[in-house]
C-alpha positions as CSV (number, residue, x, y, z in Angstrom):
1,X,26.6,23.4,26.3
2,X,24.2,26.2,26.0
3,X,23.8,29.5,28.0
4,X,21.5,32.6,27.6
5,X,22.7,36.2,26.5
6,X,19.5,38.4,27.2
7,X,16.7,36.6,25.5
8,X,18.8,34.4,23.1
9,X,20.3,31.3,23.8
10,X,23.9,30.7,22.6
11,X,26.0,27.4,22.1
12,X,29.7,26.5,22.9
13,X,31.8,23.3,22.8
14,X,35.4,22.3,22.1
15,X,36.6,19.7,19.8
16,X,39.8,18.9,18.7
17,X,41.5,21.8,20.4
18,X,39.2,24.3,18.6
19,X,36.8,26.3,20.7
20,X,33.3,27.3,19.0
21,X,31.0,29.6,20.4
22,X,27.9,30.5,18.0
23,X,24.4,32.0,18.3
24,X,21.7,29.5,18.3
25,X,19.5,32.2,17.1
26,X,16.5,31.3,19.5
27,X,14.8,31.9,22.8
28,X,13.9,28.4,23.2
29,X,16.5,26.2,25.1
30,X,15.4,23.0,23.4
31,X,15.9,24.6,19.9
32,X,19.5,25.7,21.2
33,X,20.2,22.0,22.2
34,X,19.3,20.5,18.7
35,X,21.3,23.5,17.3
36,X,24.1,22.5,19.4
37,X,24.2,18.5,18.3
38,X,24.0,19.7,14.9
39,X,26.7,21.9,14.8
40,X,28.8,19.5,16.7
41,X,28.0,16.8,14.0
42,X,29.0,19.4,11.1
43,X,32.3,20.3,12.6
44,X,33.1,16.4,13.1
45,X,32.1,15.7,9.5
46,X,34.3,18.8,8.6
47,X,37.3,17.5,10.3
48,X,37.0,14.1,8.6
49,X,36.9,16.0,5.4
50,X,33.0,14.8,5.0
51,X,30.6,17.4,2.9
52,X,27.8,18.9,5.2
53,X,24.7,18.3,4.0
54,X,22.5,21.5,3.4
55,X,19.1,21.5,1.8
56,X,17.6,24.2,-0.4
57,X,14.0,25.5,0.6
58,X,13.1,24.2,-2.5
59,X,13.8,20.5,-1.6
60,X,12.0,21.0,1.8
61,X,8.9,22.6,0.1
62,X,8.8,19.4,-2.3
63,X,9.1,17.1,0.7
64,X,6.7,19.3,2.8
65,X,3.8,19.0,-0.2
66,X,4.4,15.2,-0.5
67,X,4.2,14.5,3.1
68,X,1.5,17.0,4.1
69,X,-1.9,16.0,5.8
70,X,-3.3,19.5,5.8
71,X,-6.7,20.2,4.6
72,X,-7.2,20.6,1.1
73,X,-8.0,23.9,0.9
74,X,-5.0,24.9,2.7
75,X,-2.8,23.0,0.5
76,X,-3.9,24.9,-2.8
77,X,-3.5,28.1,-1.0
78,X,0.0,27.1,0.0
79,X,0.9,25.7,-3.6
80,X,0.0,29.4,-5.0
81,X,2.3,30.9,-2.3
82,X,5.1,28.6,-3.2
83,X,5.5,29.9,-6.8
84,X,6.5,33.2,-5.0
85,X,8.8,31.4,-2.4
86,X,10.4,29.5,-5.3
87,X,11.3,32.6,-7.3
88,X,12.6,35.1,-4.3
89,X,13.9,32.5,-1.8
90,X,14.4,29.3,-4.1
91,X,18.1,29.8,-4.4
92,X,18.8,29.8,-0.3
93,X,19.4,27.1,1.8
94,X,17.4,26.5,5.0
95,X,20.1,27.8,7.0
96,X,20.8,30.9,4.8
97,X,17.2,31.9,5.5
98,X,17.2,34.3,8.7
99,X,15.2,37.3,10.1
100,X,17.2,39.8,7.4
101,X,16.4,37.3,4.6
102,X,12.8,37.7,5.6
103,X,13.0,41.1,6.1
104,X,14.4,41.4,2.6
105,X,11.4,38.9,1.3
106,X,8.8,41.0,3.4
107,X,10.0,44.2,1.8
108,X,10.1,43.2,-1.6
109,X,6.7,41.9,-1.5
110,X,5.4,45.2,-0.2
111,X,6.9,47.1,-3.2
112,X,5.0,44.9,-5.6
113,X,1.8,46.0,-3.7
114,X,0.7,43.0,-2.2
115,X,-1.3,43.1,0.9
116,X,-0.2,42.4,4.4
117,X,-2.5,39.8,4.5
118,X,-1.1,37.8,1.7
119,X,2.5,38.4,3.1
120,X,1.1,37.0,6.3
121,X,0.0,33.8,4.4
122,X,3.7,33.7,2.7
123,X,4.9,33.6,6.2
124,X,2.8,31.0,7.5
125,X,3.8,28.7,4.5
126,X,7.7,29.5,5.6
127,X,7.1,28.8,9.0
128,X,5.1,25.2,8.1
129,X,8.1,24.4,6.1
130,X,10.7,25.0,8.8
131,X,8.4,23.4,11.1
132,X,8.5,20.1,9.1
133,X,12.4,20.5,8.4
134,X,13.1,20.6,12.3
135,X,11.1,17.2,12.3
136,X,13.1,16.0,10.0
137,X,16.5,17.2,10.9
138,X,17.1,19.4,8.4
139,X,16.8,22.6,10.4
140,X,17.4,23.6,14.0
141,X,15.4,26.8,14.2
142,X,12.4,28.6,12.4
143,X,13.5,32.1,11.8
144,X,9.8,32.9,11.4
145,X,9.3,32.5,15.1
146,X,11.7,35.4,15.7
147,X,10.3,37.7,12.9
148,X,8.6,40.6,13.9
149,X,5.1,40.9,12.0
150,X,3.5,43.6,14.1
151,X,4.1,45.9,10.9
152,X,2.0,43.4,8.8
153,X,-1.5,44.7,9.4
154,X,-4.1,41.7,10.6
155,X,-7.0,41.8,7.6
156,X,-9.9,42.9,9.0
157,X,-12.9,40.2,8.4
158,X,-14.8,40.7,5.2
159,X,-18.9,40.8,5.9
160,X,-20.0,41.9,2.7
161,X,-23.8,40.9,2.4
162,X,-26.6,41.7,0.2
163,X,-29.9,43.5,1.3
164,X,-33.4,41.5,0.4
165,X,-33.9,43.6,-2.5
166,X,-30.4,43.6,-4.0
167,X,-30.6,39.5,-3.7
168,X,-34.0,39.8,-5.6
169,X,-32.2,41.6,-8.1
170,X,-29.3,39.2,-8.2
171,X,-31.8,36.2,-8.4
172,X,-33.7,37.8,-11.8
173,X,-30.6,38.5,-13.2
174,X,-29.3,35.1,-12.9
175,X,-29.6,32.1,-15.7
176,X,-31.8,29.2,-14.9
177,X,-29.4,27.0,-13.9
178,X,-27.5,29.4,-11.3
179,X,-30.9,30.4,-9.8
180,X,-31.3,27.5,-7.7
181,X,-27.5,27.7,-6.3
182,X,-28.5,31.1,-5.6
183,X,-31.3,30.1,-3.4
184,X,-29.8,27.4,-1.4
185,X,-26.6,29.4,-0.7
186,X,-28.3,32.5,0.6
187,X,-31.0,30.0,2.6
188,X,-28.2,27.9,4.0
189,X,-25.1,29.5,4.4
190,X,-23.2,26.5,3.0
191,X,-19.6,26.9,1.4
192,X,-19.5,26.9,-2.3
193,X,-17.8,23.7,-2.4
194,X,-20.4,22.2,0.4
195,X,-23.3,23.3,-1.6
196,X,-22.3,22.0,-5.4
197,X,-21.1,18.6,-3.8
198,X,-24.3,17.8,-1.9
199,X,-25.3,14.4,-2.6
200,X,-29.0,13.1,-2.8
201,X,-28.4,10.9,0.4
202,X,-27.4,13.8,2.4
203,X,-31.0,15.4,1.9
204,X,-33.3,14.8,4.4
205,X,-36.7,16.0,3.2
206,X,-38.5,14.5,6.5
207,X,-36.7,16.2,9.0
208,X,-36.0,19.4,6.5
209,X,-32.0,19.2,7.4
210,X,-29.2,18.4,5.2
211,X,-26.3,16.3,6.8
212,X,-22.9,17.0,5.8
213,X,-20.1,14.7,6.1
214,X,-17.5,16.6,3.8
215,X,-17.0,19.8,5.6
216,X,-13.9,22.6,5.4
217,X,-13.5,21.9,9.1
218,X,-13.6,18.0,8.7
219,X,-16.4,18.1,11.2
220,X,-20.0,16.5,10.1
221,X,-23.0,19.0,10.8
222,X,-26.5,19.3,10.1
223,X,-28.1,22.0,8.7
224,X,-31.7,23.2,8.7
225,X,-33.9,24.2,5.7
226,X,-36.0,26.9,5.5
227,X,-39.4,26.6,3.5
228,X,-37.8,28.5,0.4
229,X,-34.8,26.0,0.3
230,X,-37.0,23.2,0.8
231,X,-39.1,24.2,-1.9
232,X,-36.2,24.6,-4.0
233,X,-34.7,21.2,-3.5
234,X,-38.1,19.6,-4.3
235,X,-38.4,21.4,-7.7
236,X,-34.6,20.3,-8.7
237,X,-35.8,16.5,-7.9
238,X,-38.9,16.7,-9.7
239,X,-37.3,18.0,-12.5
240,X,-36.5,15.3,-15.5
241,X,-32.5,14.4,-14.7
242,X,-30.0,12.1,-15.2
243,X,-28.7,9.3,-12.5
244,X,-26.4,11.2,-10.6
245,X,-25.6,11.1,-6.7
246,X,-25.2,14.7,-6.8
247,X,-28.2,17.6,-6.5
248,X,-26.3,19.8,-9.1
249,X,-25.4,17.9,-11.9
250,X,-24.4,17.9,-15.7
251,X,-26.3,16.1,-18.4
252,X,-24.0,13.0,-17.8
253,X,-24.4,13.0,-14.1
254,X,-21.3,14.5,-13.1
255,X,-21.2,17.2,-10.6
256,X,-21.3,20.7,-11.7
257,X,-18.2,22.9,-11.6
258,X,-17.8,26.5,-10.5
259,X,-20.2,28.5,-11.6
260,X,-17.7,31.8,-11.7
261,X,-18.4,32.9,-15.1
262,X,-22.2,32.6,-14.5
263,X,-22.1,34.3,-11.6
264,X,-19.9,37.2,-12.2
265,X,-22.1,37.8,-15.4
266,X,-25.7,38.0,-13.0
267,X,-23.6,40.2,-10.6
268,X,-22.5,42.4,-13.5
269,X,-26.3,42.7,-14.9
270,X,-27.6,43.2,-11.5
271,X,-25.3,46.1,-11.1
272,X,-24.0,44.6,-7.9
273,X,-20.0,45.4,-7.3
274,X,-17.6,43.9,-5.2
275,X,-19.2,40.7,-4.7
276,X,-18.0,37.2,-4.3
277,X,-20.1,33.8,-4.2
278,X,-18.8,33.2,-0.5
279,X,-20.6,36.5,0.6
280,X,-23.8,35.0,-0.2
281,X,-22.8,32.9,3.2
282,X,-22.2,36.2,4.5
283,X,-25.7,36.9,3.7
284,X,-27.4,34.3,5.4
285,X,-25.6,35.0,8.5
286,X,-26.4,39.0,8.3
287,X,-30.0,38.2,7.7
288,X,-30.4,35.5,10.6
289,X,-28.8,38.1,13.2
290,X,-30.8,41.0,12.0
291,X,-34.0,38.8,12.0
292,X,-33.3,38.2,15.9
293,X,-31.4,34.9,15.4
294,X,-28.7,34.0,18.4
295,X,-25.2,33.7,17.4
296,X,-24.4,30.3,19.3
297,X,-26.8,28.5,16.9
298,X,-25.7,30.5,13.9
299,X,-22.2,29.5,14.9
300,X,-23.6,25.8,14.7
301,X,-25.1,26.4,11.7
302,X,-22.2,27.6,9.5
303,X,-19.9,25.2,11.2
304,X,-17.6,27.9,12.9
305,X,-15.1,26.4,15.1
306,X,-15.4,29.1,17.8
307,X,-18.3,31.6,18.7
308,X,-15.7,34.4,18.1
309,X,-15.7,33.7,14.2
310,X,-19.5,34.3,14.4
311,X,-19.2,37.5,16.5
312,X,-18.4,39.6,13.2
313,X,-21.7,39.9,12.7
314,X,-23.2,41.0,16.3
315,X,-23.0,44.7,15.3
316,X,-25.7,44.0,12.8
317,X,-28.3,43.3,15.7
318,X,-29.3,46.4,17.5
319,X,-33.0,45.6,18.5
320,X,-31.7,44.3,21.9
321,X,-29.4,47.8,22.2
322,X,-32.6,49.6,21.8
323,X,-34.4,47.7,24.1
324,X,-31.9,48.0,26.8
325,X,-31.8,51.9,26.0
326,X,-35.4,52.1,26.5
327,X,-35.2,50.5,29.9
328,X,-32.5,52.5,31.1
329,X,-34.4,55.7,30.0
330,X,-37.5,54.2,32.0
331,X,-35.4,53.4,35.4
332,X,-33.6,57.3,34.7
333,X,-37.0,58.6,34.7
334,X,-38.4,56.9,37.6
335,X,-35.4,57.8,39.7
336,X,-35.5,61.7,38.6
337,X,-39.5,61.7,39.3
338,X,-38.9,60.4,42.9
339,X,-35.8,62.5,43.6
340,X,-38.3,65.5,42.5
341,X,-40.8,64.4,44.7
342,X,-38.8,63.9,47.8
343,X,-37.8,67.5,47.1
344,X,-41.2,68.6,46.8
345,X,-42.2,66.8,50.3
346,X,-39.4,68.5,52.0
347,X,-40.2,71.9,51.0
348,X,-43.5,71.8,51.9
349,X,-43.0,70.5,55.5
350,X,-43.5,73.3,58.6
351,X,-40.5,75.2,59.5
352,X,-39.4,74.0,62.9
353,X,-40.0,70.6,62.4
354,X,-37.0,68.0,61.9
355,X,-36.4,66.2,58.6
356,X,-36.2,62.6,58.7
């Protein structure tokens, strides 16, 4: 059966005269039950002389990538992190990866100078692999759920954005092909992949909006077009262009690739440092809030799944705070004036009369 010692569940059973007692290394009863059945099965195999099947984390990682249904962007990030996992943990079986192994892994990563945010992504991949391994019957528990991540600081959300004068400099320094991409990025708030994969059927000039079906969140959304964005799109469509379903296309009609080199060169020539293409999206959001736009509508345009994701820009709008400060100040002044008037009226009353 299973029983608790403090916050940890333990298992015990008797088989062939042997009394086995082991820690399940989990605070969840259901996981302890799974561990108990697995331990009993392994014990039976051992008494029969059958080999106990164990799996390396690299085997689990390979199957995980074959069967995963995660978003393409997440899978790409996980594949990048998997190279580090293979190098540092690839020699270990799943049942050998415990809190101590994870602590050694984190310590090694810290010594190489990587950020806490990167280590958290590494642990997220390990946790996803173990979750899948539990489903396959390859593991009983996940060591990541018991690992203390308090020493790994959460990274602050990035909100780097350009002032309008800085964007003008960047636009002037950009190549002819990059200029319309920059304008639409800062006028729509689209992610780079959403922007570069825009197709002509997704553009509704009459309603002045874009209809996106392939988004990061998987949820379609409509994005309104500003006057400048609309004019930029019309100029692109009026140019001599090959037959292509894409708004931004090459001479053979194929979709343009990532303008990373051209963007980096424009930033260098404009003297703009620490700026990424995705920061154009932050720029759109920052300008929206500074111009008085509300966070709810901003969240809908950007395609954020929660309003909290848009609230990072709330500190940029201070007009309402100044207005409230003025109202509070006026109320305070009126109250003080009334108090002084009451004191003046009271001091001018004839002696001997009762005060109200």
